[in-house]
N, C-alpha and C positions, 0 to 999 in steps of 0.2 A: 883808697877804694879800688878794688879789683875791677877789671873791665871784661867785657865779652863782646862778641861780634854780633851785630844786628843783621839777621839774615845770613845768607851764605857769603856775601861779599863785603860786609861791613856797612857802615863805619863801626869803630870801636865805641862802646858806651859803657857807663858805669853799670855794674850788675844789678843795682837797685836804682830806679828812676824816681821822679817825683810826679805824682798825679796832681792835676790842677783843679779838680772839682771844688775842694774847700776854698781855694782862692777866689772863686766866683760866688761865694756865699751859700753854697748848697747845705752847709751845716750851720747856717745862721750868719749873722754879721761878722765880717772879717776886719779886724782893726788894722793890721799891717800885712796885707796879703803879699806885697812885693818883698817884704823882709825875709819871708821864709825861702824865697827863691835865692836871694843872696846868701843866706846861711847854708842852703844846700850846696851852692857852688863852693863855698869855703870848705865844706866837708867832702868835696870830691865828686858830687853828683854832676853828670854831664847830659843826662837824658831827661828832658822836661816835656810833659804831655798835657795838652789842653784840648779844647774843642770850640768851634764857633757858637755852639748852643749852650755852653757853660755860662750862665748868667746873660744870655743873649749877647755875647761878644765880650762881656766883662773879663772872663778868664783870659782871653787872648790879649786884651789891653793891659792887664796887670802883668802878664808874663813878658810882653813886649817892652813895657817901661822898665821892668826890673832888669832885663838883660841888657837894654840900652844903657842903663846907669852903670852896670858892671863893666860894660865895654869901655865907657868913658874913663873908668878907673884903671883900665888896662888889664882887666880880669875877665874870665868867662870864655876864653878861647876853647875850642874843641866841643862846644855845646851842640847837641843834637836836638833840634826843635821839632816836636810832633804836634800836629793838630788834626782835627776830624771835622767832617761835614756830612750832611745827608739827613739829619734830623731837623724837623721844623717845629717850632713852638706854635701852639694854638692857645686861644684864650680859654677854651673848654675842651674836655676830653683828652684822649691820648695824643701825643705828638704825631705829626705827619712825617712822611718820608719822601725824599726826592733824590734819586740817584741819576737824574737825567744829565746828559752832557752839558746842557745849557746851565743848569744849576751849579754843577761842579765848577765850571769855568767862572761864573759870577762869584761863587763862594770863595774860590781860591783868591781872587783879586781882593775881596773884602778882608780875608784873613791876613793877606800880606800887608794890607794897610794897617790893620789893628796891631799886628805883631811888629810893625816897623822894620820889615826885612824885605829883601828881594827874592828870598828862596826859603821854602819850607823843606826841611830835611826829610821828614816822613809825613806823608799826607794820607789819612785814612778815609775810606768810605765807611761811615759810622754804622750804617745798617743797609741791608739789601732791600732795595725797593722792588716789591713784587711786580710793579708795572713796567720795570725797565730791565731787560736782560743784563746780567752782570757783565757780559762782553761789551755792551755799549758803555757802561759806566767805566770799565777799565780802559776802553779805548780813549775816553776823554782824559783819564788820569795819565795815560801814556803820552798824550799830546802835551800835557802840562810838564811832564818830565822832559820831553824833547825841547820844549820852549825854555827850559832852565828855571822854571818857577818852582819845581818840585824835584827833590833829590830821589826819594824812594817812595813806594806805594804800599799801603797796608789796607787790611779789611778788619772790620769789627763784627763779632757775633755772626759769623758765616759758617754754614755747614761744610763738611769736608768736600762734598761734590762741588759746591760753589767755589771753594778755595781752588780746587783743581781747574775749574773752568776759567777763573780769573787769571790764574798763574799761566795758563796757556796763551793769554793775550799779552800779558806783561808780567815780569817777575814780581811776586809779592814778597816783601821783606819781613812783614810782621802781621800776625793776626791777634787782635786784642779781644779778650773776653774775660769774664769773671773766672777766677781760679783761686782756690784757697783750701785749707784743710777741710773745710766743710762744704765747699762747692766744687765737686770733683767730676762734673759731667764731661769735662774735656778729655778725660783719660781713656774713654772707650774708643773714640774715633777721631776727635779733633786734634789732639796732641800727636797721635801717630801720623796723621795726614800732614801736620806741620813739619814733623821730622823728615818725612818722606820727601818733601819739597824744599827743605832747607829754610823754612820759615820760622822766625822766632815767635813764640807765644808770649805776648805781653799780658801779664795778669793784673787786671784791675780788681779793686776791692779785696786785696790779698789778706786783709785783716777783718773782713766781715763787717765793714763800717764801724769798727771799733770794738765789736764784741770779742774778737779774738785777741785783742790787745789788753785784756784784763780790766776793761772799764765797764763796770756794771751800770750801763746806761738805763735810766728811767725815762721813758718817752714823755712823761709829764713834765720833766725839767728841760726838755729840748726847746730852743728858741723857735718862734714862728718862722716859717720858711725852711726849716730843716727837713730835708727830704725823707728822713727816717720816720716822720709822722705817717708816711704812706708806704713804708717798707713792711711787707707782710711778716718778716721775721722779727719785727719789733712790736707786732700787734698783740693785744691781749689774747692769751691762750697759747701763743707761740713763744713769747719772750721768756717766760719761766723755764720751759724745757731747754731753750737755747742758752740761757745763762748757766744752767746746770752743766751743759756740754763745755761751755767756756771755762767753768770752774775746773773741769778735768784737765784742760790745757794749762791752767794756772798752776795746778798742783805738779804737773810734770816740769814746768818751768822752774818752780821753787826747788825741786830736787836737783835740777840741772844747774842751778845758780844763774839763771837767765831770766829775762822778761818774757811773758807770754808772746808778745809781738815778735821778739827775736826768734823764738822757736818756730812760729808760724812762717816767718820769712825764710829762715834757714831751711825749713822743710821744702819750700818752693825752689830755693836756690840749688838744692841737691838734685833737682830734676833737670835733665839735659834740655837745653833750648828754651828755658823759661826765664822771663825777666819781670819781676814784680814792680809795680809802681804805686806804692802806698801814698796816700795823701794826708797831710796834716798842716795845721797852722801853728803847732806847738814846737818850739825849737828843741826842747829837751826830748820830746817824743821822737822828733826827726833824728837826732843824734843817736838815740837808743836803737831806732829802726835800722839805721845804717850800720851799726855795730854787728848786725846779723851777717854782714858780708864776711866777717872773720870767724864766724861760729861754725864749727864742724860737728855734725851729729854722728855719734857712734851707732852701730847697727841696732843695739837694744833700744836706744832712744828713738831712732827712726821707725822701728817697728811699733813702738808704743804710740807714736804719733799717728801712724797709719791706721792703727786699731782704735784710735780715740773715739771716733765718731761712727754712728751706725751707717750701714750701707746706703740708706735712703737720705742721709744728710740731716740738716737741721729741720726744725718745724717751720713750715711756711714756704711759699714759693719765692723765687729770686726777686720778682717784681710784681706789681699789681697786674691784673689781666691785660690791660691795654698795652703795656710795655712788654709783658712776657711774650705776647704774640709776635714781637719784632726780633727776637733773639734766635741765634743758631739757624738762620734761614737757609733753605736749599733753593 
């Protein structure tokens, strides 16, 4: 597995990481969520991403147990462990946000316990809390770095102006947001701002929650609890047009002798400063995804992929209205 530098000063990480949302049951029950972590380690993955709100802590617990088991076996050195906080679950309505210094300190301690570690390598503020100036949030994150509890700091779903304000308080190593062949909003301002500041853009949902992986998902067959039941791009009226776009990717992949997911990931890897973190519980899918690290796109194929989707992207918004209001905040 090739490696890249996270932010301007490192550490080195695998060019493809593993997203932890599936391990927390977001796509339905997970039979062996820790097993996929061990398999990823065997295949050379060193960057593992999760959050304290994935399954209300389950994602962190699974990752912590899996990495502890591998450490007992004498494997897993060089792992870069990333987690996030700042989103609060509610019993009804959209989630709440809390970027206050008090919450960040408490949440960090809780994450350290669930992960079974004394240091989080990369700690993200998951959303910008409009009630708290980002300078205050970053000040608390900087204190956690100074205390040795956090190695580096990241932001999620932040506007360029917010990134610059945060970076002026403490260096930001990574900005995490959705980026894929059909979600390219970052290219106008966010990705240039990251490059200007030496910040790695960590791309989540790089496979469009499976649609860009060539899997013709029927929402009626999804298990209860699968978040795609609420995803506007899987909703009636949107899914059909989106499957047609995914079919275009599948045809390009067939001609290239590759899997659709491999083309989608290789397209992201060809962009400077971008690190995708696909999530899966399927070992065969994981191995195929990671093979994208060795795939080189010629200019004709790259242009065909760039032109594959219409300028306005797929049908449907990225998130339901409540969640959509929390992204790319200035």
